[in-house]
C-alpha positions as a LaTeX table, in Angstrom:
\begin{tabular}{lrrr}
\hline
Residue & $x$ (\AA) & $y$ (\AA) & $z$ (\AA) \\
\hline
Met1 & 0.08 & $-0.33$ & 0.13 \\
Lys2 & 1.42 & 3.33 & $-1.00$ \\
Val3 & $-0.05$ & 4.94 & 2.15 \\
Leu4 & 1.99 & 3.02 & 4.53 \\
Lys5 & 4.89 & 3.63 & 2.98 \\
Leu6 & 4.01 & 7.81 & 2.91 \\
Ile7 & 3.09 & 7.19 & 6.40 \\
Gly8 & 6.52 & 5.64 & 7.26 \\
Val9 & 8.40 & 8.52 & 5.11 \\
Leu10 & 6.43 & 11.30 & 7.19 \\
Leu11 & 7.07 & 9.49 & 10.46 \\
Asp12 & 10.67 & 9.35 & 10.13 \\
Tyr13 & 13.39 & 11.96 & 10.48 \\
Pro14 & 12.80 & 14.79 & 7.69 \\
Ala15 & 15.83 & 14.37 & 5.86 \\
Glu16 & 16.19 & 17.38 & 3.52 \\
Ala17 & 15.95 & 14.96 & 0.40 \\
Leu18 & 12.18 & 14.91 & 1.46 \\
Trp19 & 11.48 & 18.39 & $-0.12$ \\
Glu20 & 12.75 & 17.05 & $-3.33$ \\
His21 & 9.62 & 14.76 & $-3.53$ \\
Arg22 & 6.56 & 16.71 & $-3.09$ \\
Glu23 & 4.44 & 15.63 & $-5.72$ \\
Glu24 & 5.10 & 11.42 & $-5.28$ \\
Leu25 & 3.89 & 12.35 & $-1.32$ \\
Leu26 & 0.67 & 13.84 & $-2.56$ \\
Glu27 & 0.11 & 11.30 & $-5.06$ \\
Ala28 & 0.50 & 8.56 & $-2.03$ \\
Ala29 & $-1.73$ & 10.85 & $-0.17$ \\
Gly30 & $-4.61$ & 9.73 & $-2.46$ \\
Asp31 & $-4.10$ & 6.07 & $-1.46$ \\
Glu32 & $-7.70$ & 4.62 & $-2.35$ \\
Val33 & $-7.11$ & 2.76 & 0.96 \\
Leu34 & $-7.95$ & 5.93 & 2.69 \\
Ala35 & $-11.48$ & 7.43 & 2.92 \\
Pro36 & $-11.29$ & 11.27 & 0.86 \\
Ala37 & $-11.45$ & 13.32 & 4.25 \\
Arg38 & $-8.41$ & 11.23 & 5.47 \\
Ser39 & $-6.70$ & 11.59 & 2.34 \\
Leu40 & $-7.05$ & 15.60 & 2.37 \\
Gln41 & $-5.70$ & 15.63 & 6.24 \\
Leu42 & $-2.75$ & 13.46 & 4.82 \\
Ser43 & $-2.35$ & 16.08 & 1.81 \\
Glu44 & $-2.77$ & 19.40 & 4.53 \\
Phe45 & $-0.04$ & 17.10 & 6.86 \\
Val46 & 2.76 & 17.06 & 3.47 \\
Arg47 & 1.91 & 20.62 & 2.71 \\
Glu48 & 2.51 & 21.61 & 5.92 \\
Leu49 & 5.71 & 19.87 & 6.42 \\
Leu50 & 7.01 & 20.85 & 3.46 \\
Glu51 & 6.36 & 24.74 & 3.62 \\
Leu52 & 8.75 & 24.36 & 6.94 \\
Asp53 & 12.63 & 25.03 & 6.41 \\
Pro54 & 14.04 & 21.57 & 6.82 \\
Met55 & 16.26 & 22.83 & 10.07 \\
Ala56 & 12.48 & 23.86 & 11.94 \\
Ala57 & 10.88 & 20.08 & 10.73 \\
Gln58 & 13.96 & 18.59 & 11.93 \\
Glu59 & 13.79 & 20.38 & 15.57 \\
Arg60 & 9.63 & 19.59 & 15.60 \\
Trp61 & 10.62 & 16.29 & 14.96 \\
Leu62 & 13.06 & 16.02 & 17.48 \\
Gly63 & 11.28 & 17.69 & 19.95 \\
Leu64 & 8.29 & 15.25 & 19.81 \\
Phe65 & 10.25 & 11.76 & 19.04 \\
Asp66 & 13.18 & 12.05 & 20.79 \\
Arg67 & 12.37 & 13.52 & 24.19 \\
Gly68 & 11.02 & 11.12 & 26.65 \\
Arg69 & 9.94 & 7.48 & 25.98 \\
His70 & 5.66 & 8.12 & 25.42 \\
Met71 & 6.38 & 9.20 & 21.82 \\
Ser72 & 8.99 & 6.51 & 21.13 \\
Leu73 & 8.70 & 5.30 & 17.31 \\
Leu74 & 10.47 & 2.03 & 18.84 \\
Leu75 & 7.24 & $-0.48$ & 19.16 \\
Phe76 & 9.11 & $-2.84$ & 21.32 \\
Glu77 & 9.62 & $-0.08$ & 23.83 \\
His78 & 6.09 & 0.29 & 24.45 \\
Val79 & 5.98 & $-3.47$ & 25.17 \\
His80 & 8.72 & $-4.54$ & 26.37 \\
Gly81 & 10.56 & $-1.79$ & 27.80 \\
Glu82 & 14.08 & $-2.62$ & 28.89 \\
Ser83 & 13.28 & $-6.22$ & 29.81 \\
Arg84 & 15.23 & $-9.17$ & 28.33 \\
Asp85 & 12.13 & $-10.03$ & 26.19 \\
Arg86 & 12.72 & $-7.31$ & 23.72 \\
Gly87 & 16.04 & $-8.75$ & 22.52 \\
Gln88 & 14.54 & $-11.88$ & 21.38 \\
Ala89 & 11.19 & $-9.93$ & 20.03 \\
Met90 & 13.94 & $-8.26$ & 18.00 \\
Val91 & 15.82 & $-11.50$ & 16.98 \\
Asp92 & 12.01 & $-13.02$ & 15.63 \\
Leu93 & 10.91 & $-9.44$ & 13.95 \\
Ile94 & 14.48 & $-9.52$ & 11.80 \\
Ala95 & 13.71 & $-13.27$ & 10.50 \\
Thr96 & 10.16 & $-12.21$ & 9.81 \\
Tyr97 & 11.76 & $-9.97$ & 7.78 \\
Arg98 & 14.61 & $-12.01$ & 6.01 \\
Ser99 & 11.97 & $-14.47$ & 5.35 \\
Ser100 & 10.16 & $-12.24$ & 2.89 \\
Gly101 & 13.52 & $-11.14$ & 1.30 \\
Phe102 & 13.37 & $-7.65$ & 3.49 \\
Glu103 & 17.19 & $-6.37$ & 4.69 \\
Leu104 & 17.99 & $-3.84$ & 7.28 \\
Ala105 & 20.89 & $-1.56$ & 7.07 \\
Ala106 & 23.43 & $-2.40$ & 9.68 \\
Arg107 & 22.23 & 0.32 & 12.22 \\
Glu108 & 18.47 & 0.06 & 11.48 \\
Leu109 & 16.30 & $-1.29$ & 14.64 \\
Pro110 & 13.82 & $-3.25$ & 13.42 \\
Asp111 & 10.88 & $-2.40$ & 15.45 \\
Tyr112 & 11.76 & 0.95 & 14.03 \\
Leu113 & 7.68 & 2.12 & 13.10 \\
Pro114 & 8.93 & 3.63 & 9.79 \\
Leu115 & 10.72 & 0.53 & 8.61 \\
Val116 & 7.68 & $-1.63$ & 9.54 \\
Leu117 & 5.45 & 0.38 & 7.87 \\
Glu118 & 7.82 & 0.38 & 5.05 \\
Tyr119 & 7.88 & $-3.43$ & 5.03 \\
Leu120 & 3.84 & $-3.80$ & 5.32 \\
Ser121 & 3.63 & $-1.60$ & 2.22 \\
Gln122 & 5.31 & $-4.65$ & 0.21 \\
Arg123 & 2.98 & $-7.51$ & 2.31 \\
Pro124 & $-0.61$ & $-8.27$ & 0.98 \\
Leu125 & $-3.24$ & $-5.63$ & 2.64 \\
Ala126 & $-4.79$ & $-8.34$ & 4.69 \\
Glu127 & $-1.48$ & $-9.27$ & 6.36 \\
Ala128 & $-0.53$ & $-5.40$ & 6.71 \\
Arg129 & $-3.91$ & $-4.74$ & 8.48 \\
Asp130 & $-3.39$ & $-7.99$ & 10.49 \\
Trp131 & 0.00 & $-6.33$ & 11.64 \\
Leu132 & $-1.51$ & $-3.16$ & 12.32 \\
Gln133 & $-4.07$ & $-4.54$ & 14.58 \\
His134 & $-2.25$ & $-6.57$ & 16.55 \\
Thr135 & $-0.54$ & $-2.98$ & 17.23 \\
Ser136 & $-3.16$ & $-0.53$ & 17.47 \\
His137 & $-3.02$ & $-0.39$ & 21.15 \\
Ile138 & 0.27 & 1.33 & 20.70 \\
Leu139 & $-0.77$ & 3.11 & 17.71 \\
Lys140 & $-3.71$ & 4.49 & 19.56 \\
Leu141 & $-1.71$ & 5.75 & 22.57 \\
Leu142 & 0.75 & 7.29 & 20.25 \\
Ala143 & $-1.99$ & 9.03 & 18.24 \\
Ala144 & $-3.80$ & 10.52 & 21.48 \\
Arg145 & $-0.37$ & 11.53 & 23.43 \\
Ala146 & 0.40 & 13.48 & 20.04 \\
Ala147 & $-2.91$ & 15.16 & 20.03 \\
Glu148 & $-2.65$ & 16.26 & 24.08 \\
Arg149 & 0.58 & 17.78 & 22.59 \\
Arg150 & $-0.71$ & 19.47 & 19.95 \\
Ser151 & 1.42 & 17.78 & 17.14 \\
Pro152 & 0.05 & 17.60 & 13.71 \\
Tyr153 & 1.69 & 14.01 & 13.74 \\
Ala154 & $-1.37$ & 13.03 & 15.77 \\
Val155 & $-2.82$ & 12.86 & 11.98 \\
Leu156 & $-0.76$ & 10.06 & 10.70 \\
Phe157 & $-1.09$ & 7.90 & 13.48 \\
Glu158 & $-4.87$ & 7.69 & 13.56 \\
Ala159 & $-4.49$ & 7.11 & 10.01 \\
Leu160 & $-2.87$ & 3.99 & 10.68 \\
Val161 & $-5.85$ & 2.81 & 13.23 \\
Glu162 & $-8.13$ & 3.84 & 10.55 \\
Ile163 & $-6.51$ & 1.15 & 8.39 \\
Ala164 & $-6.21$ & $-1.02$ & 11.05 \\
Glu165 & $-9.46$ & $-1.25$ & 12.30 \\
Gly166 & $-11.56$ & 0.93 & 10.28 \\
Lys167 & $-12.39$ & 3.84 & 12.67 \\
Val168 & $-10.66$ & 5.84 & 14.81 \\
Glu169 & $-11.72$ & 5.40 & 18.82 \\
Leu170 & $-9.21$ & 6.81 & 21.01 \\
Glu171 & $-11.47$ & 7.56 & 24.04 \\
Ile172 & $-9.60$ & 5.15 & 26.40 \\
Ala173 & $-6.06$ & 6.46 & 24.78 \\
Arg174 & $-6.86$ & 9.87 & 25.25 \\
Arg175 & $-8.03$ & 9.55 & 29.17 \\
Cys176 & $-4.50$ & 7.77 & 29.87 \\
Ala177 & $-2.82$ & 10.68 & 27.45 \\
Ile178 & $-4.63$ & 12.98 & 29.64 \\
Ala179 & $-3.85$ & 11.17 & 32.91 \\
Glu180 & $-0.11$ & 10.34 & 32.63 \\
Pro181 & 2.84 & 12.65 & 33.50 \\
Arg182 & 4.39 & 14.09 & 30.62 \\
Asp183 & 8.38 & 12.56 & 30.11 \\
Asp184 & 9.44 & 15.29 & 27.81 \\
Thr185 & 9.71 & 18.22 & 30.10 \\
Ala186 & 13.55 & 19.46 & 31.23 \\
Glu187 & 12.88 & 17.47 & 34.80 \\
Ala188 & 12.26 & 15.09 & 33.22 \\
Met189 & 14.69 & 14.32 & 31.06 \\
Asp190 & 17.20 & 15.21 & 33.60 \\
Gln191 & 16.12 & 12.32 & 35.70 \\
Val192 & 16.55 & 10.03 & 32.73 \\
Trp193 & 20.04 & 11.01 & 31.94 \\
Glu194 & 20.83 & 10.17 & 35.82 \\
Glu195 & 19.35 & 6.83 & 35.82 \\
Glu196 & 20.40 & 5.57 & 32.08 \\
Ala197 & 23.90 & 4.07 & 31.83 \\
Val198 & 25.99 & 5.02 & 28.74 \\
Arg199 & 25.31 & 2.32 & 26.27 \\
Phe200 & 28.10 & 1.04 & 23.94 \\
Gly201 & 27.81 & $-1.23$ & 20.92 \\
Pro202 & 24.92 & $-1.95$ & 17.84 \\
Glu203 & 22.47 & 0.10 & 19.64 \\
Ala204 & 24.43 & 3.15 & 20.77 \\
Pro205 & 23.57 & 6.16 & 19.50 \\
Ala206 & 25.28 & 7.85 & 16.28 \\
Thr207 & 28.24 & 9.88 & 16.82 \\
Asp208 & 26.26 & 12.65 & 14.36 \\
Cys209 & 23.35 & 12.57 & 17.03 \\
Lys210 & 21.02 & 11.90 & 13.78 \\
Pro211 & 18.63 & 8.85 & 13.79 \\
Pro212 & 18.97 & 6.40 & 10.85 \\
Gln213 & 16.66 & 7.39 & 8.00 \\
Arg214 & 14.98 & 5.06 & 5.36 \\
Pro215 & 14.96 & 6.10 & 1.56 \\
Val216 & 12.16 & 8.46 & 0.72 \\
Val217 & 12.02 & 6.52 & $-2.60$ \\
Gln218 & 13.15 & 3.25 & $-2.70$ \\
Ala219 & 12.90 & 1.00 & $-5.68$ \\
Gln220 & 11.06 & $-2.64$ & $-4.59$ \\
Ser221 & 11.09 & $-6.08$ & $-6.31$ \\
Ser222 & 8.16 & $-7.36$ & $-7.54$ \\
Asp223 & 8.46 & $-9.83$ & $-5.09$ \\
His224 & 7.83 & $-7.86$ & $-2.25$ \\
Arg225 & 4.54 & $-6.39$ & $-3.76$ \\
\hline
\end{tabular}
């Protein structure tokens, strides 16, 4: 589904190459899988994003997704946290990708939502929806938290929930988002830095402090579609 590739690209860190693909992004927003009203919202998100200076867009992305864990785009962060189960879940997910001929780059984590969406964009519609349904509780929370923070990114998560379930019901998720303490304040971030040990190895952050990125446009073999 083109729309899953689109949402994955829009959720990813906005690399400057994104601004070179305006027409392709707007075309993908018209995917017939979406209701017309949702397609219009995605088109408006694309236009609003590309009206920003790339640096401003990147700062906005970091402010939402890179401060605290509540808005993490690593799905297993919301399921396993730092438990040992997360490692095995990663291994299993990589094996699933490889069995379908989908290979990851060295720095990519398999549960990174934009990467998951790129994979699902190559799978049959029923399979993609099944995956999204299994993660819909996470997507609903992310949608509610983004809306609580008045972020335009909320519409992207709502679109994923709609694709998965055919409707968007976020009342329970909204109550949770309102009740939980924010983890992106200066005080909360200071506490995290005090509690977390420095990480080394393949999961350590890159020295340039930028997250790994999926290509904006990537040719896929017919076997993956």
